[in-house]
MIVEX-398769 format. One record per residue (C-alpha): x, y, z. Coordinates in steps of 0.02 Angstrom, whole numbers, plus 50000, padded with zeros to 5 digits. Last residue first. Layout:
REM residues N
XYZ;...
***
This chain:
REM residues 250
494925348248593;493805339448699;492425347648801;492595348448993;491565336849113;491405343149278;492145332549421;491605320049549;492245310949690;493075315849855;494425304849927;494035292250056;493795296350235;494445286150381;496135283550292;496785270750184;498655273050120;498895282449969;498145287349797;497635302149696;497405302849510;496645316849411;496545321949230;496805304449165;496515304748970;495135298248856;494245314748849;494075315449027;494595303449174;494615305349352;495545292049459;495275289549648;496295279349760;496375270949931;497555258050008;497665247250164;496125235350155;495425243249996;494505259749981;494005263249807;493935275949665;493095279349497;492895294449389;492095298349225;492305301749047;493005291848904;491265289048831;490765278348962;492125275049079;492595255949101;494085254049217;494345237849306;494135225549150;495885224549112;497185232849239;498715236149122;497645237848962;496295248449041;497785260049107;498535260748942;496815265948850;496455278548987;498105287948912;499255297349030;499015315249069;498975314849249;500045301349318;500215282049314;501405269749405;500615273149563;499005262149509;500025247549472;500665242049645;498995244249733;497845236549588;499195220749586;498985220249766;497095220749763;497115206449632;498115196349745;496925198949894;495505195449778;496065178249714;496985177649540;496315175149363;495805192649306;497455202749358;498685188949304;498775193949131;499055211849175;500185207049318;501505196749211;503055195249310;502415199549490;500675190949475;501495175149406;502865172949527;501705176349688;499945167549687;500095156149544;501985152049543;502065149749735;500395141249739;500965128149614;502625125949699;501735122849871;500605110049782;502065101749721;503045101249885;502305084349937;502675075549761;504385081549770;504645075149949;503995057549911;505565052349829;505295047249644;506115029649609;504485020149646;503605031949509;504505024349366;503915005949434;502085011649433;502135018849262;500925008849167;499465002049270;499635012949428;500325027849335;498985028749183;497535024249310;498035035349447;498245050249323;496525046649225;495595043749394;496315058749490;496035069649336;494265064249331;493825066249509;494615083649519;493565088949366;492065081049452;492405092249611;492615107949519;491035105649411;490165103449575;490945119349639;490015127849496;488305126549597;488735143049689;487015144049762;485485131049758;485545134849958;485115116049993;486215110649858;487655121249903;487575114750084;487445095450016;489225098549937;490065098450100;490635080350146;489285069250071;489165080449909;491075079849885;491055060549899;489665057849785;490495070049655;492275062649675;491345045449641;490645051549477;492295058149411;493195041849474;491865030649383;492115041449219;494105039349237;493905020649275;492815017449126;493885028149016;495595019949075;494915002049057;494344991749204;495064977749296;496714984349360;495985002049411;494384994549487;495474981449583;496634996149642;495075006749701;494554991349796;496234990149892;496235008349934;494425008450010;495065016150167;496495027450082;495305034649937;493615038850008;493925041850196;495675048050211;495795057250039;494085065650057;494615071850223;496245079550145;495175084949998;494085094750121;495505105450186;496265109150020;494535112749945;494285124950090;495865135850055;495855135349859;493945138749857;494055153849970;495515161949859;494305158249706;492915167149786;492185168249612;492145187249595;494025185949620;494215174849477;493665187249341;492205191949222;490825184449335;490245168249249;491515164849107;492885170649222;492295161149373;492225145349271;493985147849201;494655151049375;493595136149440;494355124849319;496135130149356;495745125749539;494985109949486;496455104249393;497695109549528;496705098349647;496545084049522;498475085249505;498795084049692;497395069549696;498475059149565;500045063049671;499135057049836;498435041349747;500135036149672;501135038249837;499845030549936;499685015849823;501515014449825;501545011350017;499844999849999;
***
């Protein structure tokens, strides 16, 4: 069972990464960004419940899972794994979403996790088991940490404009906080919109927008497709004043 634990845990980690990516895609399709889909919350709680799922629904019936993998083709086993994950998720926490009839996209996440688990486990256990024996457990255990480091830190730092709509809310706010000070009065609105896609949508290139984040506040006023006012700084008890008269464009 030692090799089963290593194989199953690796398959589950890949399933967890797959379901996070699925949730990001689902959130963007439904809300326009990953932040509005509570991606950060999903990452945290899915990790917690997957450990419980792993103990109850994978380790305990481990021998049965091995037999199913060895006696069924990869397609059948993968489908069964997806259905099994949905059942396990529903028993553990999914029933709450069914009762509230809200945020049902998490069932898609659970099924994707199960499908990737089944596909990965079947491939490794039946074809690559000997190769996996040579791999130490530590790289497998650190795989989630490496993924989170790239997703939550490296990616936003290196490619903030691409990461802006696919990261959790607190990372999104960090990108906003680090980006706003790079602009000044006279800069083109289009450049701001390209850097922070989807954040600033001024009708007819005129208007103002501001926000008070956890430790940062700002206000930006636009006229004739150019920034005519920009203020930012640490959050205070009162925010910046909003408004402004529209001037004719030359």
